[in-house]
C-alpha positions as CSV (number, residue, x, y, z in Angstrom):
1,M,-240.7,87.9,25.2
2,A,-237.5,87.4,23.5
3,L,-236.9,83.8,21.9
4,N,-233.4,83.0,21.9
5,K,-232.4,79.5,19.6
6,L,-229.7,77.4,21.7
7,K,-227.3,75.3,19.9
8,F,-226.4,72.2,21.1
9,N,-222.7,72.8,20.2
10,S,-222.2,75.6,22.0
11,L,-222.6,73.8,26.2
12,N,-220.1,72.9,27.3
13,V,-220.6,69.4,27.7
14,T,-219.5,66.3,26.4
15,P,-222.3,63.2,26.3
16,T,-221.0,59.4,26.9
17,A,-222.2,56.1,26.6
18,G,-225.4,55.5,28.7
19,K,-225.7,59.3,29.5
20,V,-229.1,61.0,29.0
21,V,-228.8,65.0,28.7
22,G,-230.9,67.2,30.2
23,F,-232.1,71.1,30.2
24,N,-232.9,73.3,32.7
25,S,-233.6,76.8,32.2
26,D,-234.2,79.8,34.2
27,A,-234.0,83.8,33.3
28,D,-230.6,83.4,33.0
29,G,-230.1,80.8,30.8
30,L,-229.9,76.9,30.1
31,E,-228.1,75.4,32.1
32,A,-227.3,71.5,30.9
33,T,-227.2,68.0,33.1
34,L,-226.1,64.8,32.4
35,S,-227.8,61.4,34.4
36,G,-229.0,58.4,33.4
37,G,-227.4,54.8,34.2
38,A,-224.9,52.9,32.0
39,M,-224.1,49.4,30.8
40,T,-221.7,47.7,33.2
41,F,-220.0,44.2,32.2
42,I,-219.8,41.8,34.0
43,K,-218.5,38.6,32.7
44,K,-217.4,36.9,28.6
45,L,-217.6,33.3,28.1
46,T,-216.0,31.5,24.9
47,A,-217.6,29.0,23.6
48,S,-215.4,25.8,22.2
49,S,-217.2,22.9,21.6
50,S,-219.2,23.2,25.0
51,A,-222.0,21.8,25.9
52,T,-223.0,24.3,27.6
53,L,-222.4,28.2,29.3
54,S,-223.6,28.6,32.5
55,F,-224.0,31.8,34.4
56,V,-224.4,32.0,38.2
57,D,-224.0,34.1,40.4
58,G,-220.9,34.1,43.1
59,S,-219.3,31.5,40.6
60,S,-215.9,33.1,39.0
61,G,-217.0,36.5,38.8
62,V,-220.4,36.1,37.6
63,V,-222.7,38.3,39.3
64,L,-227.0,38.3,38.6
65,D,-228.3,39.5,42.1
66,D,-229.7,42.0,43.8
67,T,-226.8,44.5,42.4
68,Y,-228.4,45.3,38.9
69,K,-232.5,45.6,38.0
70,E,-232.0,44.3,34.6
71,Y,-229.5,41.8,32.7
72,V,-229.0,41.3,29.3
73,F,-226.7,38.3,27.7
74,I,-225.5,39.2,24.3
75,F,-225.3,36.7,21.4
76,K,-221.7,37.0,19.1
77,D,-221.1,34.7,16.3
78,I,-222.7,31.9,18.0
79,H,-221.8,28.6,15.5
80,A,-224.0,25.6,16.3
81,Q,-221.8,22.0,15.9
82,T,-224.3,20.2,13.8
83,D,-227.6,20.9,11.7
84,N,-231.5,20.6,12.6
85,I,-231.2,22.0,16.4
86,Y,-232.5,24.6,18.5
87,F,-229.9,27.1,21.4
88,Q,-232.2,27.2,24.3
89,F,-231.8,28.8,27.9
90,N,-233.0,28.3,30.9
91,F,-232.6,29.1,34.7
92,S,-231.7,28.2,38.2
93,V,-233.0,28.7,41.7
94,D,-230.4,26.8,43.6
95,S,-227.3,28.0,42.2
96,G,-227.2,26.0,39.2
97,S,-227.8,22.6,40.6
98,N,-230.9,22.0,38.6
99,Y,-231.8,23.9,35.7
100,N,-235.7,23.8,35.9
101,V,-237.7,26.7,36.6
102,T,-241.1,27.1,35.2
103,K,-241.9,29.0,32.8
104,T,-244.7,30.3,30.3
105,S,-244.0,32.2,26.8
106,T,-244.9,33.4,23.9
107,V,-243.0,33.8,20.6
108,F,-242.9,35.3,16.3
109,S,-240.6,34.8,13.9
110,S,-240.3,35.8,10.4
111,Y,-237.9,34.9,7.3
112,H,-236.3,35.7,3.9
113,N,-234.8,33.4,1.8
114,E,-231.7,34.3,-0.4
115,S,-233.4,33.4,-3.9
116,G,-235.9,36.0,-2.9
117,N,-238.9,33.7,-2.6
118,S,-240.2,32.4,0.2
119,T,-241.1,34.9,3.1
120,D,-243.4,34.2,5.8
121,L,-244.3,36.5,9.4
122,S,-246.3,33.8,12.0
123,Y,-246.6,33.1,15.8
124,R,-245.5,29.3,17.1
125,S,-246.4,27.9,20.0
126,G,-245.7,23.6,20.7
127,S,-243.4,21.7,20.5
128,N,-241.7,24.1,18.1
129,G,-242.4,28.1,20.1
130,G,-244.0,29.1,23.3
131,L,-244.1,26.4,26.5
132,A,-247.0,26.4,28.7
133,Q,-246.0,26.5,32.5
134,S,-243.4,23.8,31.1
135,T,-239.8,23.5,32.9
136,A,-238.5,22.4,30.3
137,F,-235.5,24.1,27.7
138,Q,-236.6,27.2,26.4
139,N,-235.5,27.6,22.6
140,I,-234.7,30.6,22.0
141,T,-234.1,30.2,17.8
142,T,-237.9,28.8,17.4
143,P,-239.2,28.3,15.4
144,D,-236.7,26.8,12.7
145,N,-233.1,24.8,13.1
146,M,-229.6,27.2,13.0
147,S,-227.3,25.5,10.7
148,S,-223.9,24.4,10.6
149,D,-222.2,25.6,7.8
150,N,-219.4,27.3,8.5
151,D,-220.4,30.9,7.4
152,H,-223.6,30.4,9.3
153,I,-224.5,32.1,13.4
154,L,-226.2,33.3,15.7
155,S,-226.1,36.7,16.9
156,G,-228.7,38.2,19.5
157,T,-229.9,39.8,23.1
158,F,-231.8,38.4,26.1
159,T,-232.9,40.5,28.8
160,V,-234.3,39.2,32.4
161,F,-235.9,41.9,34.3
162,N,-235.1,41.9,38.0
163,P,-234.0,37.8,38.3
164,S,-233.5,38.3,42.7
165,S,-236.7,39.3,43.7
166,T,-238.5,37.0,45.9
167,T,-241.9,38.8,45.1
168,F,-242.7,39.1,41.7
169,V,-242.2,36.5,38.9
170,K,-238.9,36.8,36.5
171,H,-240.1,38.1,33.0
172,Y,-237.7,38.5,30.3
173,M,-237.5,38.5,26.7
174,S,-235.2,37.2,23.3
175,H,-234.6,38.9,19.7
176,C,-231.5,37.2,17.7
177,S,-231.0,36.3,14.1
178,F,-229.6,33.6,12.4
179,N,-229.1,31.1,9.2
180,N,-231.5,28.1,8.8
181,V,-230.6,25.0,7.2
182,S,-232.8,26.3,4.2
183,D,-230.3,29.2,3.7
184,H,-233.9,31.7,5.0
185,T,-232.6,34.9,7.0
186,I,-234.4,34.4,10.7
187,N,-235.9,37.0,12.8
188,A,-236.6,35.7,16.0
189,F,-238.7,37.8,18.8
190,M,-239.2,35.0,22.7
191,A,-240.6,36.1,25.2
192,G,-242.2,34.6,28.9
193,Y,-241.7,34.8,32.6
194,G,-240.3,32.2,34.9
195,N,-243.2,31.2,37.4
196,T,-241.6,31.7,40.7
197,T,-241.1,33.5,43.5
198,S,-237.4,32.4,44.6
199,A,-233.9,34.6,43.1
200,V,-233.1,32.8,39.9
201,D,-229.0,33.0,40.3
202,A,-228.2,30.9,37.4
203,V,-228.8,30.6,33.4
204,Q,-227.2,28.2,30.9
205,F,-227.3,28.5,27.4
206,K,-226.7,25.2,25.5
207,M,-228.0,23.3,22.1
208,S,-230.7,21.3,21.9
209,S,-228.3,19.1,20.3
210,G,-225.1,18.7,20.1
211,N,-222.3,20.7,21.2
212,I,-222.2,25.2,20.7
213,D,-218.9,25.2,18.6
214,S,-217.7,28.5,18.8
215,G,-218.9,31.7,19.5
216,T,-219.5,34.4,22.9
217,I,-221.9,35.5,25.0
218,T,-221.5,38.7,28.0
219,L,-223.4,39.2,30.8
220,Y,-224.0,42.8,31.2
221,G,-226.0,44.8,34.3
222,I,-227.9,48.2,33.5
223,N,-227.9,50.3,35.8
């Protein structure tokens, strides 16, 4: 049996973002196909001394229903107005009238300071960490407080899985990087579930105190 070498650049295909290249072989050669999902832009909100940023299904072009099974929020250059506060989120099942869905979550983080003499990697619980069947806003920046220094920001992602399900609880996870008041860089991971079988139709983000001074949050649906 002859062994042929496949050269990708000889295939007449042009890969695009969000696509997977697959190969179908037979006695006559190789056939390249494209398949896979894609990120679809839905809505971008820009903070300007904003108390909250809310994404409500059916409002101002926001889609947060069974159109997609996965939704991703991207945080870019989120700047806090005041020191020693947390960036938070909560869900709503009544189109934003109340943000009080019961949640259970877990958190871990690592940090490193600018002088290189302070590091940590640990799980966090309690008031500065994960929630246990609580309707309170969940801290995304757990366990450390954000800094409002002019050059300090937060960037990261927040993912919600199948929020429109009326059968299952609503899993979520976030990963972000930010600066605290002691000039540490924080790498924070948070995940959990909203303990409701009602459809989640709104998500709100805010600071635990003060406003979101500036930055953007962009919502995408994942095919």
